[in-house]
PAVOMI-56971 format. One line per field, with one value per residue (C-alpha): residue number from 1; residue in three letters; x, y, z. Coordinates in nm, 2 decimals. Example, Ala and Ser with C-alpha at 12.3 -4.5 7.8 and 13.67 -1.06 7.14 Angstrom:
// residues 2
rodren <- 1,2
marfi <- ALA,SER
xx <- 1.23,1.37
yy <- -0.45,-0.11
zz <- 0.78,0.71
// end
This chain:
// residues 320
rodren <- 1,2,3,4,5,6,7,8,9,10,11,12,13,14,15,16,17,18,19,20,21,22,23,24,25,26,27,28,29,30,31,32,33,34,35,36,37,38,39,40,41,42,43,44,45,46,47,48,49,50,51,52,53,54,55,56,57,58,59,60,61,62,63,64,65,66,67,68,69,70,71,72,73,74,75,76,77,78,79,80,81,82,83,84,85,86,87,88,89,90,91,92,93,94,95,96,97,98,99,100,101,102,103,104,105,106,107,108,109,110,111,112,113,114,115,116,117,118,119,120,121,122,123,124,125,126,127,128,129,130,131,132,133,134,135,136,137,138,139,140,141,142,143,144,145,146,147,148,149,150,151,152,153,154,155,156,157,158,159,160,161,162,163,164,165,166,167,168,169,170,171,172,173,174,175,176,177,178,179,180,181,182,183,184,185,186,187,188,189,190,191,192,193,194,195,196,197,198,199,200,201,202,203,204,205,206,207,208,209,210,211,212,213,214,215,216,217,218,219,220,221,222,223,224,225,226,227,228,229,230,231,232,233,234,235,236,237,238,239,240,241,242,243,244,245,246,247,248,249,250,251,252,253,254,255,256,257,258,259,260,261,262,263,264,265,266,267,268,269,270,271,272,273,274,275,276,277,278,279,280,281,282,283,284,285,286,287,288,289,290,291,292,293,294,295,296,297,298,299,300,301,302,303,304,305,306,307,308,309,310,311,312,313,314,315,316,317,318,319,320
marfi <- UNK,UNK,UNK,UNK,UNK,UNK,UNK,UNK,UNK,UNK,UNK,UNK,UNK,UNK,UNK,UNK,UNK,UNK,UNK,UNK,UNK,UNK,UNK,UNK,UNK,UNK,UNK,UNK,UNK,UNK,UNK,UNK,UNK,UNK,UNK,UNK,UNK,UNK,UNK,UNK,UNK,UNK,UNK,UNK,UNK,UNK,UNK,UNK,UNK,UNK,UNK,UNK,UNK,UNK,UNK,UNK,UNK,UNK,UNK,UNK,UNK,UNK,UNK,UNK,UNK,UNK,UNK,UNK,UNK,UNK,UNK,UNK,UNK,UNK,UNK,UNK,UNK,UNK,UNK,UNK,UNK,UNK,UNK,UNK,UNK,UNK,UNK,UNK,UNK,UNK,UNK,UNK,UNK,UNK,UNK,UNK,UNK,UNK,UNK,UNK,UNK,UNK,UNK,UNK,UNK,UNK,UNK,UNK,UNK,UNK,UNK,UNK,UNK,UNK,UNK,UNK,UNK,UNK,UNK,UNK,UNK,UNK,UNK,UNK,UNK,UNK,UNK,UNK,UNK,UNK,UNK,UNK,UNK,UNK,UNK,UNK,UNK,UNK,UNK,UNK,UNK,UNK,UNK,UNK,UNK,UNK,UNK,UNK,UNK,UNK,UNK,UNK,UNK,UNK,UNK,UNK,UNK,UNK,UNK,UNK,UNK,UNK,UNK,UNK,UNK,UNK,UNK,UNK,UNK,UNK,UNK,UNK,UNK,UNK,UNK,UNK,UNK,UNK,UNK,UNK,UNK,UNK,UNK,UNK,UNK,UNK,UNK,UNK,UNK,UNK,UNK,UNK,UNK,UNK,UNK,UNK,UNK,UNK,UNK,UNK,UNK,UNK,UNK,UNK,UNK,UNK,UNK,UNK,UNK,UNK,UNK,UNK,UNK,UNK,UNK,UNK,UNK,UNK,UNK,UNK,UNK,UNK,UNK,UNK,UNK,UNK,UNK,UNK,UNK,UNK,UNK,UNK,UNK,UNK,UNK,UNK,UNK,UNK,UNK,UNK,UNK,UNK,UNK,UNK,UNK,UNK,UNK,UNK,UNK,UNK,UNK,UNK,UNK,UNK,UNK,UNK,UNK,UNK,UNK,UNK,UNK,UNK,UNK,UNK,UNK,UNK,UNK,UNK,UNK,UNK,UNK,UNK,UNK,UNK,UNK,UNK,UNK,UNK,UNK,UNK,UNK,UNK,UNK,UNK,UNK,UNK,UNK,UNK,UNK,UNK,UNK,UNK,UNK,UNK,UNK,UNK,UNK,UNK,UNK,UNK,UNK,UNK,UNK,UNK,UNK,UNK,UNK,UNK,UNK,UNK,UNK,UNK,UNK,UNK,UNK,UNK,UNK,UNK,UNK,UNK
xx <- 0.01,0.24,0.49,0.20,0.14,0.50,0.49,0.16,0.38,0.69,0.51,0.28,0.60,0.75,0.48,0.46,0.82,0.76,0.46,0.64,0.80,0.45,0.32,0.58,0.49,0.10,0.14,-0.21,-0.35,-0.18,-0.38,-0.12,-0.24,-0.07,-0.05,0.01,0.24,0.56,0.62,0.65,0.33,0.00,-0.20,0.08,0.02,-0.32,-0.30,-0.07,-0.30,-0.60,-0.33,-0.26,-0.62,-0.74,-0.48,-0.64,-1.00,-0.92,-0.66,-0.44,-0.10,-0.16,0.14,0.16,0.35,0.43,0.44,0.49,0.53,0.37,0.08,-0.04,-0.08,0.18,0.03,-0.31,-0.21,-0.08,-0.41,-0.61,-0.42,-0.46,-0.68,-1.01,-0.96,-0.93,-0.56,-0.45,-0.62,-0.54,-0.59,-0.57,-0.71,-0.93,-0.66,-0.78,-1.07,-0.91,-0.62,-0.92,-0.91,-0.54,-0.43,-0.55,-0.40,-0.42,-0.36,-0.65,-1.04,-1.05,-1.42,-1.45,-1.12,-1.19,-1.40,-1.52,-1.53,-1.54,-1.50,-1.33,-1.28,-1.39,-1.21,-1.39,-1.24,-0.92,-0.86,-0.73,-0.44,-0.22,0.03,-0.08,0.12,-0.04,-0.20,-0.47,-0.77,-1.03,-1.10,-1.23,-0.89,-0.73,-0.96,-0.96,-0.54,-0.58,-0.81,-0.58,-0.23,-0.33,-0.08,0.08,-0.05,0.08,-0.02,0.16,0.07,0.19,0.27,0.10,-0.24,-0.24,-0.56,-0.41,-0.36,-0.69,-0.91,-0.67,-0.73,-1.13,-1.09,-0.94,-1.23,-1.51,-1.32,-1.24,-0.91,-0.59,-0.36,0.01,0.04,0.36,0.41,0.63,0.71,0.58,0.52,0.46,0.81,0.80,0.46,0.57,0.89,0.68,0.79,0.42,0.10,-0.12,-0.19,-0.50,-0.43,-0.65,-0.80,-0.58,-0.28,-0.37,-0.51,-0.18,-0.05,-0.34,-0.31,0.03,-0.07,0.15,-0.14,-0.47,-0.74,-0.96,-1.21,-1.27,-1.42,-1.68,-2.03,-2.07,-1.85,-1.63,-1.66,-1.24,-1.26,-1.60,-1.53,-1.41,-1.66,-1.70,-1.65,-2.02,-2.11,-1.89,-2.09,-1.82,-1.94,-1.79,-1.46,-1.46,-1.24,-1.33,-1.05,-1.12,-0.96,-1.08,-1.03,-1.06,-1.03,-0.97,-1.25,-1.47,-1.48,-1.77,-2.03,-2.03,-1.68,-1.67,-1.93,-1.76,-1.44,-1.64,-1.76,-1.42,-1.26,-1.55,-1.45,-1.09,-1.16,-1.30,-0.94,-0.81,-0.49,-0.72,-0.94,-0.66,-0.53,-0.87,-0.87,-0.54,-0.62,-0.97,-1.07,-1.45,-1.50,-1.77,-1.75,-1.94,-2.13,-1.98,-2.25,-2.30,-1.93,-1.98,-2.22,-2.03,-1.68,-1.86,-2.00,-1.63,-1.46,-1.72,-1.68,-1.30,-1.31,-1.52,-1.36,-1.01,-0.96,-1.20,-0.95,-0.65,-0.46,-0.30,-0.08,0.29
yy <- -0.01,0.23,0.15,0.23,0.60,0.63,0.57,0.81,1.07,1.04,1.09,1.36,1.55,1.51,1.67,1.93,2.00,2.09,2.33,2.63,2.68,2.65,2.88,3.15,3.13,3.14,3.43,3.46,3.14,2.98,2.82,2.80,2.52,2.58,2.27,2.35,2.00,1.87,1.70,1.32,1.20,1.05,1.40,1.58,1.27,1.36,1.72,1.65,1.40,1.63,1.94,1.71,1.64,2.00,2.15,1.92,2.01,2.41,2.44,2.62,2.53,2.41,2.39,2.26,2.45,2.30,2.54,2.33,2.48,2.63,2.36,2.50,2.85,2.95,2.84,2.94,3.28,3.32,3.23,3.45,3.76,3.66,3.78,3.59,3.54,3.17,3.18,3.07,2.79,2.61,2.20,2.14,1.93,1.94,2.08,2.41,2.37,2.25,2.55,2.77,2.62,2.57,2.93,3.21,3.47,3.34,3.58,3.52,3.40,3.03,3.10,3.47,3.54,3.25,3.12,2.75,2.56,2.19,1.92,1.67,1.34,1.22,0.94,0.68,0.78,0.71,0.32,0.32,0.06,-0.17,-0.41,-0.76,-0.89,-0.61,-0.74,-0.52,-0.73,-0.44,-0.09,-0.20,-0.40,-0.02,0.16,-0.03,-0.05,0.34,0.36,0.10,0.31,0.66,0.88,0.48,0.42,0.62,0.71,0.87,1.10,1.34,1.63,1.85,1.97,1.72,1.56,1.22,1.42,1.55,1.22,1.06,1.35,1.27,0.92,1.00,1.24,0.97,0.67,0.90,0.78,0.97,0.89,1.04,1.18,1.15,1.34,1.26,1.40,1.04,0.81,0.49,0.35,0.40,0.25,-0.04,-0.10,-0.09,0.25,0.36,0.14,0.27,0.50,0.65,0.65,0.73,0.41,0.42,0.41,0.16,-0.09,-0.23,-0.25,-0.46,-0.69,-0.79,-0.89,-0.63,-0.45,-0.49,-0.24,-0.22,0.06,0.34,0.66,0.65,0.68,0.31,0.01,0.06,-0.22,-0.24,-0.29,-0.51,-0.66,-0.35,-0.16,0.21,0.39,0.47,0.12,0.08,0.36,0.65,0.96,1.25,1.05,1.18,1.43,1.48,1.40,1.53,1.71,2.04,2.34,2.73,3.00,3.39,3.56,3.73,3.53,3.58,3.30,3.17,3.18,2.96,2.74,2.74,2.61,2.35,2.19,2.19,2.00,1.75,1.69,1.64,1.40,1.15,1.13,0.77,0.90,1.05,0.77,0.51,0.73,0.71,0.33,0.33,0.53,0.43,0.80,0.85,1.12,1.34,1.66,1.88,2.15,2.54,2.65,2.31,2.31,2.65,2.53,2.21,2.42,2.72,2.44,2.24,2.60,2.66,2.31,2.28,2.67,2.54,2.20,2.23,2.48,2.24,1.95,2.17,2.13,2.46,2.49,2.55
zz <- 0.01,0.11,-0.19,-0.41,-0.26,-0.29,-0.64,-0.71,-0.52,-0.74,-1.06,-0.92,-0.80,-1.15,-1.33,-1.05,-1.10,-1.46,-1.42,-1.26,-1.61,-1.77,-1.52,-1.61,-1.96,-1.91,-1.66,-1.48,-1.60,-1.27,-0.97,-0.66,-0.41,-0.08,0.16,0.52,0.57,0.44,0.09,0.07,0.27,0.15,0.21,-0.02,-0.26,-0.29,-0.33,-0.65,-0.79,-0.75,-0.87,-1.21,-1.27,-1.19,-1.46,-1.71,-1.63,-1.64,-1.91,-1.63,-1.49,-1.13,-0.86,-0.55,-0.29,0.04,0.33,0.66,1.01,1.30,1.30,0.97,1.06,0.79,0.51,0.63,0.69,0.35,0.20,0.39,0.26,-0.10,-0.34,-0.37,-0.75,-0.72,-0.83,-0.47,-0.27,0.06,0.05,0.45,0.71,0.97,1.17,1.07,1.28,1.59,1.54,1.62,1.99,1.99,1.98,2.13,1.87,1.53,1.24,1.08,1.13,1.06,0.91,0.81,0.63,0.38,0.14,0.21,-0.14,-0.09,0.16,-0.07,0.16,0.48,0.70,0.88,1.23,1.45,1.55,1.93,1.85,2.08,2.00,1.92,2.21,2.45,2.81,2.71,2.51,2.52,2.61,2.93,2.99,2.95,3.13,3.46,3.43,3.40,3.69,3.90,3.80,3.71,3.52,3.41,3.08,2.81,2.43,2.16,1.92,1.63,1.85,2.12,1.96,1.71,1.64,1.77,2.08,2.09,2.07,2.32,2.56,2.46,2.53,2.88,2.97,2.86,3.05,3.35,3.34,3.37,3.07,3.01,2.63,2.48,2.17,1.86,1.53,1.42,1.69,1.47,1.53,1.90,1.95,1.73,1.97,2.27,2.45,2.45,2.54,2.27,1.96,1.78,1.42,1.11,0.95,0.62,0.86,1.08,0.83,0.69,1.03,1.12,0.83,0.89,1.26,1.44,1.63,1.75,1.73,2.03,1.91,1.68,1.67,1.35,1.37,1.29,1.25,0.95,0.66,0.69,1.06,1.08,1.42,1.58,1.80,1.81,2.12,2.12,2.12,2.42,2.62,2.55,2.42,2.26,2.17,1.79,1.59,1.23,0.98,0.63,0.35,0.21,-0.02,0.11,-0.07,0.04,0.19,-0.05,-0.34,-0.56,-0.54,-0.90,-0.92,-0.61,-0.75,-1.08,-0.87,-0.66,-0.99,-1.16,-0.85,-0.85,-1.23,-1.11,-0.84,-1.10,-1.25,-1.27,-1.06,-0.76,-0.77,-0.72,-0.43,-0.28,-0.32,-0.16,0.12,0.23,0.22,0.14,-0.15,-0.04,-0.26,0.00,-0.17,-0.05,0.19,0.30,0.43,0.53,0.78,0.91,0.92,1.14,1.40,1.41,1.47,1.76,1.87,1.91,2.09,2.36,2.44,2.35,2.66,2.86,2.79,2.90,2.55,2.42,2.12,2.17
// end
């Protein structure tokens, strides 16, 4: 699975490397897709697959620019200041909404400074994973151990304030247990090495680990059971409420984009998403294509921002 994603990424990066020269020749016939994380990962691969397809749909040069750092705020702030002419877009994740609750002094408003275009994909949720040799066979086993030995059970995350941290804190709250959060740049190797008791991972990342037998999934944060994890109960089934963090990808444009241009861009992205390259990415990643219309996406984004502004301070989670 990961090799296939790497191959897709390599092909997309080769095409993207040729695009700046084309862009210089065509001037304003350019769309810049700003991505708030670095290159060389599945999310970046998806952005590049969409960029190549969007170039064919629009007849314009479409380039991807990775601007990692500050939890995505650098890239997001740049797009917030851009002209609302469709030439600069943000391709981002649910971290756009969680950042609203993590940071008190954002240089932009996550709702007012943007024009929601479309939520492209949603993932089924986060799986709670333990090693296959772990003594914890069920979520109840974990909760029992955490209550008997407070601040003893550890979980790794992709960093302070990351969704994998947030959902761990939500799980601890719902369970009435005290867990120890251990932030990493990438927790996978340390988790597989037995340095933390558990992790929360997106379904597409968890699936290959499950298939090769290295880990067990004890629960998943989706609303209903995932077809790829038919034997894994949801947290709701286990009586644990409000253990869910959205996992999505989406396009945002600067605020003030005319409605007709937003609608046209939405239709172009929807057409690009039908491309074989992007459909292949979806098949590999297990992400669900949703293509939420602009107004519907705006409503859901507003609701998420309000939720995390309230919930994250209550959980004691603040950005670095």
